[in-house]
C-alpha positions as CSV (number, residue, x, y, z in Angstrom):
1,X,-31.1,-68.3,115.0
2,X,-30.0,-69.7,118.4
3,X,-28.9,-72.9,116.6
4,X,-26.8,-70.9,114.2
5,X,-25.2,-69.0,117.1
6,X,-24.5,-72.2,118.9
7,X,-22.9,-73.8,115.8
8,X,-20.7,-70.7,115.2
9,X,-19.6,-70.6,118.8
10,X,-18.8,-74.3,118.6
11,X,-16.8,-73.8,115.4
12,X,-14.8,-71.0,116.9
13,X,-14.0,-73.0,120.1
14,X,-12.9,-76.0,118.1
15,X,-10.8,-73.8,115.8
16,X,-9.0,-72.1,118.7
17,X,-8.4,-75.4,120.5
18,X,-7.2,-77.2,117.4
19,X,-4.8,-74.5,116.4
20,X,-3.3,-74.4,119.9
21,X,-3.0,-78.2,119.8
22,X,-1.0,-78.2,116.5
23,X,1.1,-75.2,117.4
24,X,1.9,-75.9,121.1
25,X,0.5,-79.1,122.5
26,X,1.8,-81.5,119.8
27,X,5.5,-80.2,120.1
28,X,5.2,-80.3,123.9
29,X,4.0,-83.9,124.0
30,X,6.7,-84.9,121.5
31,X,9.3,-83.7,123.9
32,X,7.7,-85.4,126.9
33,X,7.3,-88.7,125.2
34,X,10.9,-88.5,123.8
35,X,12.1,-87.9,127.4
36,X,9.9,-90.8,128.6
37,X,11.5,-93.1,126.0
38,X,15.0,-92.1,127.0
39,X,14.2,-92.9,130.7
40,X,12.8,-96.3,129.7
41,X,15.9,-97.1,127.8
42,X,18.4,-95.7,130.3
43,X,20.2,-98.5,132.2
44,X,22.4,-96.4,134.4
45,X,20.1,-93.7,135.8
46,X,16.8,-93.6,137.5
47,X,15.2,-90.2,137.2
48,X,12.4,-89.2,139.5
49,X,10.2,-86.8,137.5
50,X,6.6,-87.1,136.3
51,X,6.8,-90.2,134.1
52,X,10.2,-91.4,135.4
53,X,11.1,-93.9,138.0
54,X,10.6,-96.6,135.4
55,X,12.1,-99.9,134.5
56,X,15.4,-100.1,132.7
57,X,16.1,-103.7,131.9
58,X,13.9,-106.7,131.1
59,X,15.1,-108.5,134.2
60,X,13.6,-105.8,136.4
61,X,10.1,-106.5,135.3
62,X,10.1,-110.1,136.3
63,X,7.4,-111.0,138.9
64,X,7.6,-114.0,141.2
65,X,4.9,-116.6,140.9
66,X,4.0,-117.5,144.5
67,X,2.6,-120.9,143.7
68,X,4.3,-123.8,145.4
69,X,4.7,-127.3,143.8
70,X,2.5,-129.7,145.8
71,X,3.9,-132.9,147.3
72,X,3.3,-136.0,145.1
73,X,0.2,-138.0,146.0
74,X,0.9,-141.6,146.8
75,X,-1.8,-144.2,145.9
76,X,-3.1,-146.1,148.9
77,X,-3.2,-149.4,147.1
78,X,-2.6,-151.0,143.7
79,X,-6.3,-151.2,142.9
80,X,-6.6,-147.4,142.9
81,X,-3.7,-147.2,140.6
82,X,-5.3,-149.6,138.1
83,X,-8.5,-147.7,138.2
84,X,-6.6,-144.4,137.4
85,X,-4.8,-146.1,134.5
86,X,-8.1,-147.5,133.1
87,X,-9.7,-144.1,133.3
88,X,-6.8,-142.5,131.4
89,X,-7.0,-145.3,128.8
90,X,-10.7,-144.7,128.3
91,X,-10.0,-140.9,127.8
92,X,-7.3,-141.8,125.2
93,X,-9.7,-144.0,123.3
94,X,-12.3,-141.3,123.3
95,X,-9.9,-138.8,121.7
96,X,-9.2,-136.9,124.9
97,X,-5.5,-137.3,125.0
98,X,-4.9,-133.7,126.0
99,X,-6.9,-134.3,129.1
100,X,-4.8,-137.2,130.3
101,X,-3.0,-135.0,132.8
102,X,-5.9,-133.7,134.9
103,X,-3.8,-131.3,136.9
104,X,-4.3,-130.0,140.5
105,X,-7.8,-128.9,141.7
106,X,-7.5,-125.3,142.8
107,X,-9.8,-124.3,145.6
108,X,-7.8,-121.4,147.0
109,X,-4.5,-119.7,146.3
110,X,-1.9,-120.4,149.0
111,X,-0.8,-116.8,149.2
112,X,-4.2,-115.3,148.7
113,X,-5.0,-113.4,145.5
114,X,-2.5,-113.9,142.7
115,X,-1.1,-110.4,142.1
116,X,-0.3,-108.9,138.7
117,X,3.2,-107.9,137.7
118,X,3.4,-104.6,139.8
119,X,6.2,-103.1,137.7
120,X,4.3,-103.6,134.4
121,X,1.0,-102.4,135.9
122,X,2.7,-99.2,137.1
123,X,4.2,-98.7,133.6
124,X,0.9,-99.5,131.8
125,X,-1.0,-97.0,134.0
126,X,1.5,-94.3,132.9
127,X,1.2,-95.2,129.2
128,X,-2.6,-95.6,129.0
129,X,-3.4,-91.9,129.7
130,X,-1.0,-90.9,126.9
131,X,-2.9,-93.2,124.5
132,X,-6.2,-91.7,125.5
133,X,-4.8,-88.2,125.2
134,X,-3.7,-88.8,121.6
135,X,-7.1,-90.2,120.6
136,X,-8.9,-87.2,122.1
137,X,-6.6,-84.6,120.6
138,X,-6.7,-86.2,117.2
139,X,-10.5,-86.2,117.3
140,X,-10.5,-82.4,118.0
141,X,-8.1,-81.6,115.2
142,X,-10.0,-83.9,112.9
143,X,-13.2,-82.1,113.6
144,X,-11.5,-78.7,113.0
145,X,-10.3,-79.8,109.6
146,X,-13.6,-81.3,108.6
147,X,-15.4,-78.0,109.5
148,X,-12.9,-76.2,107.2
149,X,-13.9,-78.3,104.2
150,X,-15.9,-76.1,101.8
151,X,-19.0,-77.1,99.9
152,X,-18.6,-79.5,97.0
153,X,-17.9,-77.8,93.7
154,X,-16.4,-78.7,90.3
155,X,-12.7,-77.9,89.9
156,X,-10.2,-76.1,92.2
157,X,-10.3,-79.0,94.7
158,X,-6.6,-79.5,95.2
159,X,-6.8,-77.9,98.7
160,X,-9.8,-80.0,99.5
161,X,-7.9,-83.1,98.7
162,X,-5.2,-82.0,101.2
163,X,-7.9,-81.5,103.8
164,X,-9.3,-85.0,103.1
165,X,-5.8,-86.5,103.3
166,X,-5.2,-84.8,106.6
167,X,-8.5,-86.2,108.0
168,X,-7.6,-89.7,106.8
169,X,-4.3,-89.5,108.5
170,X,-5.9,-88.3,111.8
171,X,-8.4,-91.1,111.6
172,X,-5.6,-93.7,111.0
173,X,-3.8,-92.4,114.1
174,X,-6.9,-92.7,116.1
175,X,-7.4,-96.3,115.1
176,X,-3.8,-97.3,115.8
177,X,-4.0,-95.7,119.2
178,X,-7.2,-97.5,120.0
179,X,-5.5,-100.8,119.0
180,X,-2.8,-100.1,121.7
181,X,-5.5,-100.2,124.4
182,X,-6.7,-103.6,123.0
183,X,-3.2,-104.9,123.1
184,X,-2.9,-104.0,126.8
185,X,-6.2,-105.9,127.5
186,X,-4.9,-108.9,125.6
187,X,-1.8,-109.0,127.7
188,X,-3.8,-109.2,130.9
189,X,-6.0,-111.9,129.5
190,X,-3.1,-114.0,128.2
191,X,-1.2,-113.7,131.5
192,X,-4.2,-114.6,133.5
193,X,-4.7,-117.8,131.5
194,X,-1.0,-118.7,132.0
195,X,-1.2,-118.1,135.7
196,X,-4.3,-120.3,135.9
197,X,-2.3,-123.0,134.1
198,X,0.5,-122.7,136.7
199,X,-2.1,-123.0,139.5
200,X,-3.5,-126.2,137.9
201,X,-0.1,-127.6,136.7
202,X,2.4,-126.2,139.3
203,X,4.9,-128.9,138.4
204,X,5.3,-127.7,134.8
205,X,8.2,-125.2,134.6
206,X,7.5,-124.1,131.1
207,X,4.3,-122.4,132.1
208,X,6.3,-120.3,134.7
209,X,8.9,-119.4,132.1
210,X,6.2,-118.4,129.6
211,X,4.8,-115.9,132.1
212,X,8.3,-114.3,132.3
213,X,8.5,-114.2,128.5
214,X,5.0,-112.6,128.3
215,X,6.1,-109.9,130.8
216,X,9.3,-109.2,128.9
217,X,7.4,-109.0,125.6
218,X,4.8,-106.6,127.1
219,X,7.6,-104.3,128.3
220,X,9.1,-104.2,124.9
221,X,5.7,-103.6,123.4
222,X,5.1,-100.7,125.7
223,X,8.4,-99.1,124.7
224,X,7.3,-99.5,121.0
225,X,3.9,-97.9,121.9
226,X,5.5,-94.9,123.5
227,X,7.8,-94.6,120.5
228,X,4.8,-94.7,118.1
229,X,2.9,-92.1,120.1
230,X,5.9,-89.8,119.9
231,X,6.3,-90.4,116.1
232,X,2.6,-89.8,115.5
233,X,2.8,-86.4,117.2
234,X,5.8,-85.5,115.1
235,X,4.1,-86.7,111.9
236,X,0.8,-84.8,112.5
237,X,2.6,-81.6,113.6
238,X,4.8,-81.7,110.5
239,X,2.0,-82.6,108.1
240,X,-0.4,-80.0,109.3
241,X,2.1,-77.1,109.5
242,X,3.4,-77.8,106.0
243,X,-0.1,-77.6,104.6
244,X,-1.6,-75.1,107.0
245,X,-2.4,-72.6,104.3
246,X,-4.3,-75.1,102.1
247,X,-6.0,-76.6,105.1
248,X,-7.3,-73.2,106.2
249,X,-8.0,-71.9,102.7
250,X,-8.5,-74.9,100.4
251,X,-9.7,-72.9,97.4
252,X,-7.7,-69.9,96.1
253,X,-9.5,-66.8,94.9
254,X,-7.5,-66.6,91.6
255,X,-10.3,-68.3,89.7
256,X,-12.8,-65.7,90.9
257,X,-10.5,-62.8,89.9
258,X,-10.7,-63.9,86.2
259,X,-14.4,-63.1,86.0
């Protein structure tokens, strides 16, 4: 009996929370994210409010790489030069052509720890909670719809198919939101590898330019993520409200009235 009471209380709590999410929270987040997007795309104004104070052009997200190019090392005598050439020749014969340029040994960074792009880190820390919120709220609404699915019967299952379609859409949104978090992790890993390359090959300008390109790409990706979060709130809100009657009462009582 206690288990039944607990389950009923849980069902009532999930129902109340999910209905409030669909009716109030989803539209509210839609407006917030839409405002967030406008701030990110606004070149002329910097608004200081909750998720504002952001970056407005790609050039503002560039981060200086404080790694100086070392002075060239002069060989003390010709014999050392011949040994270096022979070593490179042996590597080439062994198929190690890509290791011919050994790079600079890095024992310590000249300016201490190499910092991340502070502008992008600040923006990412604002976007990540929004991603997690969408995942959590979708999970709550999905549980609510699943609890409304009636027992399996023959016929009169049109409403049940709508419930299942809604659950599938919520599950898809959850998966997409989780992939956004993976995307952010991949950005940090990719950038770290490039900065490591710059430390080892400080004389190669292309590595430095690639870091700038990666940062710009991540900024654009973050704008797309915020746009997708907004669109997903709109889609879920619209889909659930349009089918709310079938979601709550998947089977009509007309068939019972015939008997």
